[in-house]
C-alpha positions as CSV (number, residue, x, y, z in Angstrom):
1,X,139.8,28.9,95.6
2,X,139.7,27.0,92.2
3,X,141.7,29.1,89.6
4,X,142.9,28.3,86.2
5,X,146.2,31.2,87.2
6,X,149.2,28.9,87.0
7,X,151.6,31.5,88.4
8,X,148.9,31.8,91.7
9,X,148.6,27.5,92.0
10,X,152.1,27.2,91.7
11,X,153.2,30.3,94.4
12,X,150.6,28.5,96.7
13,X,152.4,25.6,96.7
14,X,155.5,27.2,97.7
15,X,153.8,28.9,100.4
16,X,152.5,25.1,101.6
17,X,156.6,24.1,101.3
18,X,158.0,27.2,103.5
19,X,154.8,27.3,106.0
20,X,153.3,30.2,105.3
21,X,149.7,31.2,105.6
22,X,149.8,34.2,103.4
23,X,152.1,36.2,101.1
24,X,152.7,39.4,99.9
25,X,154.5,41.1,97.5
26,X,153.8,44.9,95.5
27,X,154.1,47.2,92.3
28,X,157.6,48.6,92.8
29,X,161.2,48.2,92.9
30,X,164.2,47.7,95.0
31,X,164.3,51.2,94.3
32,X,161.1,52.3,95.8
33,X,159.9,53.5,92.2
34,X,156.9,54.6,90.5
35,X,157.9,53.2,86.9
36,X,159.9,49.9,86.9
37,X,162.3,47.5,84.8
38,X,159.8,44.5,84.0
39,X,162.2,42.2,86.3
40,X,160.5,43.5,89.5
41,X,156.9,43.2,87.9
42,X,155.9,40.6,90.4
43,X,152.5,41.4,91.3
44,X,151.8,41.8,87.3
45,X,153.4,38.2,87.2
46,X,150.9,36.6,89.8
47,X,148.0,38.3,88.8
48,X,147.6,39.8,85.3
49,X,146.9,43.5,86.9
50,X,149.3,45.8,85.3
51,X,148.4,49.0,87.1
52,X,151.3,51.7,88.3
53,X,150.0,51.3,91.8
54,X,148.8,48.0,93.8
55,X,149.5,45.7,97.1
56,X,148.8,41.2,96.4
57,X,147.8,39.2,99.5
58,X,147.5,35.7,98.6
59,X,146.4,33.4,101.0
60,X,146.0,29.5,101.2
61,X,142.4,29.9,99.8
62,X,141.6,33.6,98.5
63,X,144.0,36.4,96.6
64,X,143.5,39.8,96.6
65,X,144.8,43.7,95.1
66,X,144.5,46.5,97.0
67,X,145.1,49.6,94.6
68,X,143.1,53.2,94.6
69,X,140.5,54.4,93.3
70,X,142.5,55.8,89.9
71,X,142.5,52.0,89.2
72,X,139.6,50.6,90.1
73,X,137.5,50.1,86.8
74,X,141.0,49.3,85.3
75,X,141.5,46.4,88.0
76,X,137.7,45.4,87.6
77,X,138.2,44.3,83.9
78,X,142.1,43.1,84.0
79,X,141.3,40.9,87.5
80,X,138.5,38.8,86.0
81,X,139.2,35.2,86.2
82,X,142.5,35.7,87.6
83,X,141.6,34.4,91.1
84,X,142.4,37.5,92.6
85,X,139.6,39.7,93.8
86,X,140.0,43.8,93.8
87,X,140.1,45.9,97.2
88,X,138.9,49.3,96.6
89,X,141.7,50.8,98.8
90,X,141.1,54.5,100.5
91,X,137.2,53.5,101.0
92,X,135.8,53.3,104.7
93,X,134.7,49.5,104.4
94,X,137.8,48.3,103.0
95,X,140.4,47.1,105.8
96,X,144.1,47.3,105.3
97,X,146.2,44.1,104.7
98,X,147.2,43.7,108.5
99,X,143.2,43.7,109.1
100,X,142.4,41.4,106.9
101,X,145.1,38.9,107.9
102,X,144.3,39.2,111.6
103,X,140.8,38.8,111.1
104,X,141.1,35.6,109.5
105,X,144.7,34.0,110.3
106,X,145.5,32.6,113.4
107,X,148.3,33.4,116.4
108,X,151.4,32.0,115.3
109,X,150.9,32.2,111.4
110,X,154.1,33.4,109.7
111,X,153.2,35.8,106.6
112,X,155.8,35.9,103.9
113,X,157.0,39.3,102.6
114,X,159.3,40.5,99.5
115,X,161.3,42.5,102.1
116,X,162.9,44.1,98.8
117,X,160.2,45.5,97.5
118,X,158.8,47.0,100.8
119,X,160.4,50.4,102.3
120,X,161.7,50.0,105.8
121,X,158.8,52.2,107.2
122,X,156.1,50.3,105.5
123,X,157.5,46.6,106.5
124,X,157.9,47.5,110.1
125,X,154.1,48.9,110.2
126,X,153.1,45.9,108.7
127,X,155.1,43.7,111.0
128,X,154.2,45.8,114.1
129,X,150.4,45.7,113.3
130,X,151.1,42.0,113.0
131,X,152.8,41.0,115.8
132,X,150.1,42.5,118.0
133,X,148.2,39.4,116.9
134,X,150.6,37.0,117.4
135,X,151.4,36.9,113.5
136,X,155.2,36.5,112.5
137,X,156.5,38.6,109.5
138,X,159.1,36.9,107.7
139,X,161.1,38.2,104.5
140,X,160.8,35.3,102.2
141,X,161.3,35.8,98.2
142,X,159.1,33.5,97.2
143,X,158.3,34.2,93.6
144,X,162.1,34.9,92.6
145,X,162.2,31.2,92.8
146,X,159.3,30.7,90.6
147,X,159.4,33.1,87.9
148,X,162.0,31.1,85.6
149,X,161.9,33.4,82.4
150,X,162.0,36.4,84.5
151,X,163.8,39.9,82.5
152,X,167.4,40.4,83.5
153,X,167.8,43.8,85.2
154,X,168.9,46.1,82.6
155,X,172.3,46.8,81.6
156,X,171.9,50.0,79.3
157,X,174.7,52.9,79.1
158,X,174.6,55.8,81.5
159,X,175.1,59.4,80.3
160,X,176.2,62.4,81.8
161,X,173.5,65.0,81.9
162,X,175.5,68.5,81.1
163,X,175.3,70.9,83.4
164,X,174.0,73.6,80.7
165,X,170.6,72.0,81.8
166,X,171.2,70.6,85.3
167,X,171.6,74.6,86.4
168,X,174.2,73.0,89.0
169,X,177.2,71.3,89.5
170,X,177.9,68.0,90.9
171,X,180.5,69.2,93.2
172,X,177.9,72.2,94.1
173,X,175.2,69.5,94.9
174,X,177.5,66.9,96.6
175,X,178.8,69.9,99.1
176,X,174.8,70.9,99.6
177,X,174.1,67.3,100.4
178,X,177.1,67.0,103.3
179,X,176.3,70.3,104.7
180,X,173.2,69.0,105.6
181,X,174.4,65.7,106.9
182,X,176.9,67.7,108.9
183,X,173.6,69.5,110.3
184,X,172.1,66.0,111.5
185,X,175.5,65.0,112.6
186,X,175.4,62.0,110.3
187,X,178.7,60.4,108.8
188,X,177.1,59.0,105.4
189,X,173.9,58.8,103.5
190,X,172.5,55.4,102.1
191,X,169.9,56.3,99.0
192,X,168.2,53.9,96.5
193,X,165.6,56.4,94.8
194,X,166.8,56.7,91.5
195,X,165.8,60.1,91.0
196,X,167.8,61.6,93.7
197,X,170.7,59.8,92.6
198,X,170.3,61.2,89.2
199,X,170.0,64.5,89.8
200,X,172.8,64.1,92.7
201,X,175.2,62.7,90.5
202,X,174.0,65.1,87.1
203,X,173.6,61.1,85.2
204,X,170.6,59.8,83.0
205,X,169.8,56.8,81.4
206,X,167.1,54.2,80.1
207,X,167.2,51.5,81.9
208,X,163.3,52.2,82.9
209,X,160.8,53.5,80.6
210,X,159.4,56.9,80.9
211,X,162.1,58.1,83.4
212,X,165.5,58.6,82.2
213,X,167.1,57.2,85.4
214,X,169.8,54.6,86.1
215,X,169.1,51.7,88.1
216,X,171.7,52.2,91.0
217,X,172.5,52.9,94.7
218,X,174.7,55.7,96.2
219,X,176.6,55.6,99.3
220,X,177.6,59.2,100.6
221,X,180.3,60.1,103.3
222,X,182.2,63.1,103.9
223,X,185.2,62.5,101.8
224,X,184.0,59.8,99.3
225,X,181.0,59.0,97.2
226,X,180.1,56.1,95.4
227,X,177.6,55.0,93.0
228,X,176.5,51.1,92.6
229,X,176.0,50.1,89.0
230,X,175.9,47.1,87.0
231,X,179.6,47.4,85.5
232,X,178.0,47.3,81.8
233,X,176.4,50.1,82.1
234,X,180.0,52.1,82.6
235,X,181.9,53.9,79.2
236,X,184.8,54.8,79.0
237,X,183.3,58.4,78.7
238,X,181.4,57.6,82.0
239,X,184.8,56.8,83.6
240,X,186.3,59.9,82.9
241,X,183.2,61.9,84.0
242,X,183.3,60.1,87.4
243,X,187.4,60.2,87.9
244,X,186.8,64.4,87.1
245,X,183.7,64.5,89.4
246,X,185.2,62.5,92.3
247,X,182.4,59.7,92.2
248,X,183.9,56.3,93.3
249,X,181.9,53.2,91.4
250,X,181.2,49.8,92.9
251,X,179.1,47.2,91.3
252,X,175.4,46.9,91.7
253,X,175.2,43.5,93.3
254,X,177.7,44.6,96.0
255,X,175.6,47.3,97.7
256,X,175.2,44.7,100.6
257,X,178.5,43.9,101.4
258,X,179.4,47.5,101.5
259,X,176.6,48.5,103.9
260,X,177.6,45.5,106.0
261,X,181.5,46.8,105.9
262,X,180.3,50.4,107.2
263,X,182.4,51.1,110.7
264,X,180.0,50.5,113.8
265,X,181.1,53.8,115.2
266,X,179.2,55.9,112.0
267,X,176.1,57.4,111.9
268,X,174.0,56.5,109.2
269,X,171.2,58.6,107.5
270,X,168.4,57.2,105.3
271,X,165.2,57.8,104.7
272,X,163.1,54.9,105.7
273,X,159.8,55.9,103.4
274,X,162.3,55.0,100.5
275,X,165.3,52.7,101.8
276,X,163.9,48.9,101.4
277,X,163.8,46.6,103.9
278,X,166.6,44.7,102.6
279,X,168.8,47.3,102.5
280,X,167.9,48.4,105.7
281,X,168.2,44.9,107.5
282,X,172.3,44.8,106.2
283,X,173.2,48.2,108.2
284,X,175.2,47.0,110.6
285,X,173.3,46.1,114.0
286,X,175.8,48.6,115.9
287,X,175.5,51.7,114.1
288,X,173.4,55.1,115.0
289,X,170.6,55.0,112.6
290,X,168.5,58.2,111.4
291,X,165.4,57.5,110.0
292,X,164.6,60.6,108.1
293,X,163.6,62.7,104.9
294,X,166.3,62.4,102.5
295,X,168.5,65.6,102.2
296,X,168.0,65.4,98.5
297,X,164.5,65.5,98.3
298,X,164.2,69.3,98.9
299,X,166.7,70.6,96.9
300,X,165.6,68.5,93.8
301,X,162.2,69.8,94.1
302,X,163.1,73.3,94.4
303,X,164.3,73.9,90.7
304,X,167.0,76.9,90.0
305,X,167.0,79.5,86.9
306,X,168.3,77.3,84.8
307,X,165.8,74.3,85.2
308,X,162.7,76.4,85.1
309,X,163.8,78.0,81.9
310,X,164.1,75.0,80.5
311,X,161.1,74.0,81.5
312,X,159.3,77.1,79.9
313,X,161.1,75.8,76.8
314,X,159.7,72.6,77.3
315,X,156.2,74.2,77.4
316,X,156.6,75.7,74.1
317,X,157.7,72.5,72.3
318,X,155.0,70.5,74.0
319,X,152.5,73.5,73.0
320,X,153.3,73.2,69.2
321,X,153.2,69.6,69.3
322,X,149.6,69.4,70.7
323,X,148.7,72.2,68.1
324,X,149.7,69.7,65.5
325,X,148.2,66.7,67.4
326,X,144.9,67.8,68.1
327,X,144.8,69.5,64.8
328,X,145.2,66.6,63.1
329,X,142.7,64.8,65.2
330,X,140.0,67.5,64.2
331,X,140.5,66.8,60.3
332,X,141.1,63.2,60.2
333,X,138.4,61.9,62.8
334,X,135.4,60.3,60.6
335,X,137.5,60.3,57.5
336,X,139.9,57.4,58.6
337,X,139.1,54.9,61.6
338,X,141.1,56.0,64.7
339,X,141.6,53.9,67.6
340,X,142.8,55.3,70.8
341,X,145.9,53.1,70.5
342,X,146.5,55.2,67.2
343,X,146.0,58.8,69.2
344,X,149.1,57.8,71.5
345,X,151.1,56.6,68.4
346,X,150.2,60.3,66.5
347,X,151.0,62.5,69.7
348,X,154.1,60.5,70.1
349,X,155.5,61.1,66.2
350,X,154.5,65.3,67.0
351,X,156.5,65.2,70.0
352,X,159.4,63.6,68.6
353,X,159.6,66.4,65.9
354,X,160.5,68.6,68.6
355,X,164.3,69.6,69.5
356,X,165.8,67.5,72.5
357,X,162.7,65.0,73.0
358,X,163.7,61.7,74.4
359,X,160.7,60.0,75.3
360,X,157.4,60.3,76.7
361,X,156.7,61.0,80.6
362,X,154.4,58.5,81.2
363,X,152.2,56.4,78.8
364,X,149.4,58.9,77.3
365,X,146.2,58.4,78.2
366,X,143.5,58.9,75.5
367,X,140.2,57.9,77.1
368,X,137.3,58.6,74.5
369,X,133.7,58.5,76.3
370,X,133.2,55.9,79.1
371,X,137.0,54.9,78.7
372,X,138.1,58.9,80.1
373,X,136.2,57.6,83.5
374,X,139.3,55.0,83.8
375,X,141.4,57.6,85.4
376,X,144.7,55.9,84.6
377,X,143.0,54.1,81.5
378,X,145.9,52.3,78.9
379,X,144.6,51.7,75.4
380,X,146.1,48.6,73.9
381,X,146.8,48.1,70.1
382,X,144.6,45.2,70.6
383,X,140.9,46.0,71.6
384,X,141.2,49.6,72.2
385,X,138.0,51.6,71.5
386,X,137.3,53.5,67.7
387,X,137.6,57.5,68.5
388,X,134.4,58.7,66.4
389,X,133.5,62.3,65.1
390,X,131.1,63.0,68.3
391,X,131.3,63.0,72.1
392,X,134.1,63.2,74.5
393,X,137.6,62.3,74.3
394,X,140.2,62.9,77.4
395,X,144.2,62.8,76.8
396,X,146.5,63.1,79.3
397,X,150.1,62.7,77.9
398,X,153.7,64.8,78.7
399,X,157.5,64.1,77.4
400,X,160.5,64.3,78.6
401,X,163.0,67.0,76.7
402,X,166.5,67.6,77.6
403,X,165.0,70.8,78.7
404,X,162.6,69.5,81.3
405,X,159.6,67.3,82.0
406,X,155.9,67.9,80.8
407,X,152.3,66.6,81.8
408,X,149.1,67.9,80.3
409,X,145.5,66.6,80.2
410,X,143.0,68.5,78.1
411,X,139.2,67.0,77.5
412,X,137.8,68.3,74.0
413,X,134.5,67.6,72.5
414,X,134.4,66.3,69.2
415,X,131.1,67.5,68.0
416,X,128.3,69.9,69.6
417,X,128.7,69.4,72.9
418,X,125.2,68.7,75.6
419,X,124.4,71.3,78.6
420,X,125.2,68.5,80.9
421,X,129.0,68.0,79.3
422,X,129.1,71.7,79.2
423,X,128.3,71.8,82.7
424,X,130.3,69.2,84.2
425,X,133.7,70.8,82.4
426,X,133.1,74.3,83.5
427,X,132.7,72.9,87.0
428,X,135.7,71.4,86.6
429,X,137.3,74.5,85.2
430,X,136.6,76.8,88.3
431,X,138.5,74.8,90.2
432,X,141.2,74.2,88.3
433,X,140.9,78.3,87.7
434,X,140.7,78.8,91.6
435,X,143.7,77.1,92.4
436,X,145.8,78.5,89.5
437,X,145.0,82.0,90.9
438,X,145.5,81.1,94.1
439,X,147.9,83.2,96.3
440,X,148.8,82.3,99.8
441,X,151.1,82.6,102.4
442,X,154.9,81.0,102.7
443,X,154.6,78.0,104.9
444,X,151.3,76.7,103.2
445,X,150.7,72.8,102.9
446,X,149.2,70.9,99.7
447,X,146.0,69.8,101.5
448,X,145.4,73.5,102.8
449,X,144.9,74.7,99.0
450,X,143.2,71.1,97.8
451,X,139.7,72.2,98.6
452,X,139.9,75.2,96.2
453,X,139.6,73.3,93.1
454,X,136.9,71.0,94.6
455,X,134.8,72.9,96.2
456,X,132.7,73.9,92.7
457,X,131.5,70.1,92.5
458,X,131.4,69.6,95.9
459,X,128.3,72.0,96.0
460,X,126.5,69.9,93.7
461,X,127.8,66.9,95.8
462,X,130.5,65.7,93.4
463,X,133.9,65.1,93.7
464,X,137.2,62.9,92.2
465,X,139.0,60.0,93.7
466,X,142.6,61.2,93.1
467,X,144.9,64.3,94.2
468,X,144.7,67.6,92.2
469,X,148.0,68.0,92.1
470,X,151.7,66.2,92.0
471,X,155.4,67.4,91.8
472,X,156.8,67.1,88.7
473,X,160.7,66.6,88.3
474,X,163.3,68.3,85.5
475,X,163.7,65.7,83.1
476,X,163.5,63.1,85.8
477,X,160.2,61.5,87.4
478,X,156.8,63.2,86.0
479,X,155.4,62.3,89.8
480,X,157.9,63.7,92.4
481,X,157.7,64.7,95.9
482,X,157.7,66.0,98.9
483,X,155.3,68.6,97.6
484,X,151.4,67.7,96.2
485,X,148.1,68.9,96.4
486,X,145.7,66.6,97.7
487,X,143.5,65.8,100.7
488,X,145.7,64.0,102.7
489,X,147.7,65.9,104.9
490,X,151.4,66.2,103.9
491,X,154.1,68.1,106.3
492,X,156.0,69.3,103.3
493,X,155.3,73.4,102.2
494,X,155.3,74.5,98.7
495,X,158.3,76.4,98.1
496,X,159.5,78.7,95.3
497,X,160.6,76.9,92.3
498,X,158.5,73.9,93.0
499,X,156.4,72.2,90.0
500,X,153.0,70.8,91.0
501,X,150.6,70.2,88.5
502,X,146.5,71.3,88.8
503,X,144.3,68.3,87.7
504,X,141.0,68.5,89.1
505,X,138.6,66.2,87.4
506,X,135.3,64.7,87.4
507,X,134.5,60.7,86.0
508,X,130.6,59.6,85.0
509,X,131.5,56.0,84.4
510,X,130.3,54.5,81.1
511,X,129.7,57.9,79.7
512,X,133.1,60.0,80.3
513,X,135.8,61.5,81.9
514,X,137.2,65.1,82.3
515,X,140.1,66.5,83.4
516,X,142.0,69.6,83.1
517,X,145.6,69.7,83.9
518,X,148.2,72.1,83.7
519,X,151.9,72.7,85.4
520,X,152.4,75.2,87.5
521,X,155.4,76.5,89.6
522,X,155.6,78.6,92.7
523,X,156.9,82.2,92.9
524,X,156.9,85.0,95.0
525,X,153.9,86.8,95.2
526,X,154.3,90.0,97.7
527,X,155.3,90.8,101.1
528,X,153.3,92.5,103.6
529,X,153.3,93.1,107.2
530,X,151.5,89.7,107.9
531,X,154.3,88.1,105.5
532,X,155.5,86.5,102.5
533,X,153.2,85.4,100.3
534,X,153.3,83.0,97.0
535,X,151.6,82.4,94.3
536,X,151.5,79.9,91.0
537,X,153.1,80.9,87.4
538,X,151.2,78.8,84.7
539,X,153.8,76.6,82.6
540,X,151.8,74.6,80.6
541,X,150.7,76.5,76.7
542,X,147.8,75.2,75.2
543,X,143.9,76.6,75.0
544,X,141.4,75.1,76.6
545,X,138.0,74.0,74.4
546,X,135.8,77.0,74.9
547,X,132.9,74.8,73.0
548,X,132.5,73.1,76.2
549,X,132.9,76.3,79.0
550,X,129.3,77.4,79.9
551,X,130.7,81.2,80.3
552,X,127.1,81.7,82.7
553,X,128.7,79.9,85.6
554,X,132.2,81.9,85.1
555,X,132.7,84.6,87.4
556,X,134.2,88.1,86.1
557,X,137.9,87.4,87.1
558,X,137.6,84.0,85.2
559,X,136.5,85.0,81.9
560,X,139.7,87.5,82.3
561,X,141.6,84.7,83.3
562,X,140.9,82.7,80.4
563,X,140.8,85.2,77.7
564,X,144.3,86.3,79.1
565,X,145.7,82.8,79.1
566,X,144.3,81.8,75.8
567,X,146.2,84.8,74.0
568,X,149.6,84.1,75.6
569,X,149.1,80.4,74.4
570,X,148.5,82.5,70.8
571,X,151.2,85.1,71.2
572,X,153.8,81.9,72.4
573,X,153.4,79.1,69.9
574,X,152.2,80.5,67.1
575,X,155.4,82.3,65.3
576,X,156.6,78.0,65.5
577,X,154.1,77.4,63.1
578,X,153.0,77.6,60.1
579,X,150.1,80.1,58.5
580,X,147.8,77.1,58.6
581,X,148.4,76.2,61.7
582,X,148.1,79.3,63.1
583,X,144.8,79.8,61.8
584,X,143.7,76.9,63.6
585,X,145.2,77.8,66.9
586,X,144.0,81.4,66.8
587,X,140.2,80.2,66.4
588,X,140.7,77.7,69.4
589,X,142.5,80.3,71.0
590,X,139.7,82.6,71.1
591,X,138.0,84.3,74.0
592,X,134.6,83.2,75.4
């Protein structure tokens, strides 16, 4: 394939020099992060695709990006004239990368892969599939050799996260994890997951956009805990903090040597879904290795009382900011030229006025009309659509406060909605309400609840391609595991204190997108002779657009819940508003 993509052309020359028939890289970093520093954006460097999830496969003649339904429309636009074709991951007719390779390569061919960007589980799965057809997988850092102006790994200073927000001391967290390690008969635990490290050591940083984490590694054993981090990140205050909490410090680049020096009679625990292949290969061969779920994941996901109180405070602040934002839209649109990009800038300003606001929890999605159908749409400063005083607008946004992390989506109509708009919106709302009101026995998994949100869409032959709910961190990652609510089976159960989103949607290409999202937390419901039952407490505080609701489609329980919620929003938010803002919110919180 002839292409003007110079990066792709240079990569193919390198592949030939190294005897590679294909090369694989992905949208991730050495820590398996969703959002990551520019240093690791190899997939974007070679293809131009900026989506948050995807994998690039380059052969000597063809090039592809595999990405899921959230990015189909975006990828179709960004990959035009790039030399790359879109592979619609998740569709039945789309081959996996190994399937494509063994149908196009030959026995004895070698495939290069950047082992630093793939978990050891993912690396092993690809290696084993290819081996069945005589194709070899080889660790190759080709792009690192070509990317001459590659950004450096950030060296921003880290800071301690106050226990008054975290709700638990470092000592208690270390003891909790060591107790788990002892039960598994593990001598040490190795983690590269940035949110785990931030939670465990009560530290935060500014290395990664949207996630207040510190680029680092941790090796924890029964006597010591060592943080491997770039020395420039360490302030005198941080040194005092580490001494106080008995945390050792090593150089970020020395993690490989440290792993190789682990005594061979030790049992090493690691989470193979997170630890990258390059780190795994550094572990001594003679050590016993336990590839099991992280001992930090579930405790981090089960928020303590202090964290949940913080989340509730953050939701109130978010409600104030959103009230001012949507009121501003309503009073400005049609009078001034507003683009989707302008909306994101203005929403940031309103959130930044709130106490303890740090940054956004992800890039604001402001999709007008057809752009709202692009699930993870990103409006650029140049070329984003002008928002007119008619049609539909979807705004998905969130904030990082010291108190907690928020994530909310509201879809509004900017004039009188059509019957089709109202019908679509109400179908989504009915699923949103059914999930939000669910009661379920302890031990329930997210996949068992997902159909509650989709049922009304399915009855009309409609659906959506993304998950219904993702876990949410506490002043950490907006997307965290192990919990989620989606069609794919996930063995993680929903436990008290976990926070998940409730966000069904419906997307009509080139017309509009509808998504309604609240964050909810799992709380006790009741205990009966049949066991312990749980339910959701809705945390998010902002009204629905009642103009888009077809009341005739709702049940009496639906109507009662919406009216009670709207009243709760007004009662909670209004004391923090001026009279003009109160009047606006009262109108938006009116009963249906």
